[in-house]
TORKOL-315940 format. One record per residue (C-alpha): residue number from 1; x, y, z. Coordinates in steps of 0.2 Angstrom, whole numbers, always signed. Layout:
BEGIN
{pos: NUM | px: X | py: Y | pz: Z}
...
! end
This chain:
BEGIN
{pos: 1 | px: +0 | py: +0 | pz: +0}
{pos: 2 | px: +14 | py: +12 | pz: +4}
{pos: 3 | px: +23 | py: +8 | pz: -12}
{pos: 4 | px: +7 | py: +11 | pz: -22}
{pos: 5 | px: +5 | py: +28 | pz: -14}
{pos: 6 | px: +23 | py: +33 | pz: -17}
{pos: 7 | px: +23 | py: +28 | pz: -35}
{pos: 8 | px: +6 | py: +37 | pz: -37}
{pos: 9 | px: +14 | py: +53 | pz: -30}
{pos: 10 | px: +30 | py: +51 | pz: -40}
{pos: 11 | px: +20 | py: +49 | pz: -56}
{pos: 12 | px: +10 | py: +64 | pz: -52}
{pos: 13 | px: +26 | py: +74 | pz: -51}
{pos: 14 | px: +32 | py: +67 | pz: -68}
{pos: 15 | px: +15 | py: +72 | pz: -75}
{pos: 16 | px: +18 | py: +90 | pz: -69}
{pos: 17 | px: +35 | py: +90 | pz: -75}
{pos: 18 | px: +30 | py: +84 | pz: -92}
{pos: 19 | px: +16 | py: +97 | pz: -93}
{pos: 20 | px: +29 | py: +111 | pz: -89}
{pos: 21 | px: +40 | py: +105 | pz: -103}
{pos: 22 | px: +26 | py: +104 | pz: -115}
{pos: 23 | px: +20 | py: +122 | pz: -110}
{pos: 24 | px: +36 | py: +130 | pz: -112}
{pos: 25 | px: +38 | py: +121 | pz: -129}
{pos: 26 | px: +21 | py: +128 | pz: -136}
{pos: 27 | px: +29 | py: +144 | pz: -143}
{pos: 28 | px: +38 | py: +133 | pz: -156}
{pos: 29 | px: +21 | py: +131 | pz: -164}
{pos: 30 | px: +21 | py: +150 | pz: -167}
{pos: 31 | px: +38 | py: +152 | pz: -174}
{pos: 32 | px: +47 | py: +155 | pz: -158}
{pos: 33 | px: +63 | py: +145 | pz: -153}
{pos: 34 | px: +68 | py: +142 | pz: -135}
{pos: 35 | px: +86 | py: +146 | pz: -129}
{pos: 36 | px: +93 | py: +143 | pz: -112}
{pos: 37 | px: +103 | py: +158 | pz: -105}
{pos: 38 | px: +120 | py: +150 | pz: -98}
{pos: 39 | px: +129 | py: +166 | pz: -94}
{pos: 40 | px: +125 | py: +183 | pz: -85}
{pos: 41 | px: +131 | py: +194 | pz: -99}
{pos: 42 | px: +113 | py: +200 | pz: -103}
{pos: 43 | px: +108 | py: +204 | pz: -85}
{pos: 44 | px: +96 | py: +212 | pz: -80}
{pos: 45 | px: +87 | py: +209 | pz: -97}
{pos: 46 | px: +90 | py: +190 | pz: -96}
{pos: 47 | px: +95 | py: +181 | pz: -80}
{pos: 48 | px: +106 | py: +166 | pz: -80}
{pos: 49 | px: +95 | py: +150 | pz: -81}
{pos: 50 | px: +81 | py: +159 | pz: -90}
{pos: 51 | px: +72 | py: +152 | pz: -105}
{pos: 52 | px: +71 | py: +165 | pz: -119}
{pos: 53 | px: +63 | py: +164 | pz: -136}
{pos: 54 | px: +69 | py: +170 | pz: -153}
{pos: 55 | px: +62 | py: +171 | pz: -170}
{pos: 56 | px: +71 | py: +166 | pz: -186}
{pos: 57 | px: +81 | py: +180 | pz: -194}
{pos: 58 | px: +75 | py: +183 | pz: -212}
{pos: 59 | px: +85 | py: +198 | pz: -217}
{pos: 60 | px: +74 | py: +212 | pz: -209}
{pos: 61 | px: +82 | py: +228 | pz: -205}
{pos: 62 | px: +91 | py: +228 | pz: -188}
{pos: 63 | px: +94 | py: +243 | pz: -178}
{pos: 64 | px: +104 | py: +249 | pz: -162}
{pos: 65 | px: +95 | py: +241 | pz: -147}
{pos: 66 | px: +89 | py: +226 | pz: -155}
{pos: 67 | px: +94 | py: +209 | pz: -146}
{pos: 68 | px: +99 | py: +196 | pz: -159}
{pos: 69 | px: +104 | py: +178 | pz: -157}
{pos: 70 | px: +119 | py: +173 | pz: -168}
{pos: 71 | px: +133 | py: +160 | pz: -169}
{pos: 72 | px: +150 | py: +166 | pz: -164}
{pos: 73 | px: +167 | py: +161 | pz: -172}
{pos: 74 | px: +167 | py: +146 | pz: -161}
{pos: 75 | px: +150 | py: +141 | pz: -166}
{pos: 76 | px: +142 | py: +145 | pz: -149}
{pos: 77 | px: +125 | py: +153 | pz: -149}
{pos: 78 | px: +124 | py: +170 | pz: -141}
{pos: 79 | px: +111 | py: +183 | pz: -138}
{pos: 80 | px: +117 | py: +201 | pz: -137}
{pos: 81 | px: +111 | py: +218 | pz: -140}
{pos: 82 | px: +117 | py: +228 | pz: -156}
{pos: 83 | px: +126 | py: +244 | pz: -150}
{pos: 84 | px: +133 | py: +249 | pz: -168}
{pos: 85 | px: +127 | py: +246 | pz: -185}
{pos: 86 | px: +141 | py: +246 | pz: -199}
{pos: 87 | px: +139 | py: +243 | pz: -218}
{pos: 88 | px: +143 | py: +225 | pz: -217}
{pos: 89 | px: +142 | py: +220 | pz: -199}
{pos: 90 | px: +135 | py: +223 | pz: -182}
{pos: 91 | px: +144 | py: +227 | pz: -166}
{pos: 92 | px: +136 | py: +219 | pz: -151}
{pos: 93 | px: +138 | py: +219 | pz: -132}
{pos: 94 | px: +130 | py: +210 | pz: -118}
{pos: 95 | px: +120 | py: +222 | pz: -106}
{pos: 96 | px: +130 | py: +217 | pz: -91}
{pos: 97 | px: +147 | py: +218 | pz: -101}
{pos: 98 | px: +159 | py: +233 | pz: -100}
{pos: 99 | px: +166 | py: +231 | pz: -117}
{pos: 100 | px: +159 | py: +227 | pz: -135}
{pos: 101 | px: +161 | py: +209 | pz: -141}
{pos: 102 | px: +178 | py: +206 | pz: -149}
{pos: 103 | px: +171 | py: +201 | pz: -166}
{pos: 104 | px: +158 | py: +210 | pz: -176}
{pos: 105 | px: +144 | py: +199 | pz: -182}
{pos: 106 | px: +139 | py: +198 | pz: -200}
{pos: 107 | px: +121 | py: +194 | pz: -207}
{pos: 108 | px: +127 | py: +177 | pz: -211}
{pos: 109 | px: +130 | py: +173 | pz: -192}
{pos: 110 | px: +113 | py: +179 | pz: -186}
{pos: 111 | px: +100 | py: +166 | pz: -183}
{pos: 112 | px: +86 | py: +175 | pz: -174}
{pos: 113 | px: +79 | py: +191 | pz: -166}
{pos: 114 | px: +75 | py: +189 | pz: -148}
{pos: 115 | px: +57 | py: +192 | pz: -142}
{pos: 116 | px: +62 | py: +200 | pz: -126}
{pos: 117 | px: +52 | py: +186 | pz: -117}
{pos: 118 | px: +61 | py: +176 | pz: -104}
{pos: 119 | px: +55 | py: +164 | pz: -90}
{pos: 120 | px: +67 | py: +164 | pz: -75}
{pos: 121 | px: +74 | py: +148 | pz: -69}
{pos: 122 | px: +65 | py: +137 | pz: -81}
{pos: 123 | px: +80 | py: +136 | pz: -92}
{pos: 124 | px: +89 | py: +126 | pz: -79}
{pos: 125 | px: +75 | py: +113 | pz: -80}
{pos: 126 | px: +75 | py: +113 | pz: -99}
{pos: 127 | px: +94 | py: +111 | pz: -100}
{pos: 128 | px: +93 | py: +96 | pz: -88}
{pos: 129 | px: +79 | py: +87 | pz: -97}
{pos: 130 | px: +88 | py: +90 | pz: -114}
{pos: 131 | px: +105 | py: +84 | pz: -107}
{pos: 132 | px: +98 | py: +68 | pz: -99}
{pos: 133 | px: +83 | py: +65 | pz: -111}
{pos: 134 | px: +86 | py: +46 | pz: -114}
{pos: 135 | px: +89 | py: +42 | pz: -96}
{pos: 136 | px: +74 | py: +53 | pz: -91}
{pos: 137 | px: +62 | py: +45 | pz: -104}
{pos: 138 | px: +67 | py: +27 | pz: -97}
{pos: 139 | px: +64 | py: +32 | pz: -79}
{pos: 140 | px: +48 | py: +41 | pz: -84}
{pos: 141 | px: +41 | py: +26 | pz: -93}
{pos: 142 | px: +46 | py: +14 | pz: -79}
{pos: 143 | px: +37 | py: +25 | pz: -66}
{pos: 144 | px: +21 | py: +27 | pz: -77}
{pos: 145 | px: +21 | py: +8 | pz: -80}
{pos: 146 | px: +23 | py: +4 | pz: -62}
{pos: 147 | px: +9 | py: +16 | pz: -58}
{pos: 148 | px: -2 | py: +8 | pz: -71}
{pos: 149 | px: +1 | py: -9 | pz: -65}
{pos: 150 | px: -1 | py: -5 | pz: -46}
{pos: 151 | px: -17 | py: +5 | pz: -49}
{pos: 152 | px: -25 | py: -11 | pz: -57}
{pos: 153 | px: -18 | py: -23 | pz: -43}
{pos: 154 | px: -30 | py: -28 | pz: -29}
{pos: 155 | px: -22 | py: -29 | pz: -12}
{pos: 156 | px: -27 | py: -43 | pz: -1}
{pos: 157 | px: -26 | py: -44 | pz: +18}
{pos: 158 | px: -14 | py: -56 | pz: +27}
{pos: 159 | px: -28 | py: -69 | pz: +29}
{pos: 160 | px: -29 | py: -71 | pz: +10}
{pos: 161 | px: -47 | py: -65 | pz: +8}
{pos: 162 | px: -51 | py: -50 | pz: -3}
{pos: 163 | px: -58 | py: -34 | pz: +3}
{pos: 164 | px: -75 | py: -39 | pz: -3}
{pos: 165 | px: -75 | py: -55 | pz: +7}
{pos: 166 | px: -72 | py: -47 | pz: +24}
{pos: 167 | px: -89 | py: -39 | pz: +27}
! end
């Protein structure tokens, strides 16, 4: 009986966590891509561990103050604010940084324009789930199968008689 209750509560937690993951993934249906903030370079706009969303860049005109997401020279994905627009590139800086980024960004490097929407701390959860996805899927399936099996199992008292016979 204790095991049955424990599995029930654990499966409830798994249902809630799955629901949260689905909820934060819904903006994908509207063209917004999620991105986990891993550094504090954009504080206070984006806190470390936040989940932010960006839309694909399709060549629209960018201006000073826009926050863009791009791939840097090391192929890292970064979101920083435009501080200067040149003919062939953009100079960027994180809001929390004292200096501009070392390398100007060209249009070819830009992958998106940030929506200025962020959900604090949820990025840690999304990062963890994505990193351990296969293991988490296996554990989730095991817990949910255990709950299903235990919920359909009748528990008999020590005398061997079912609950219905003890009246």
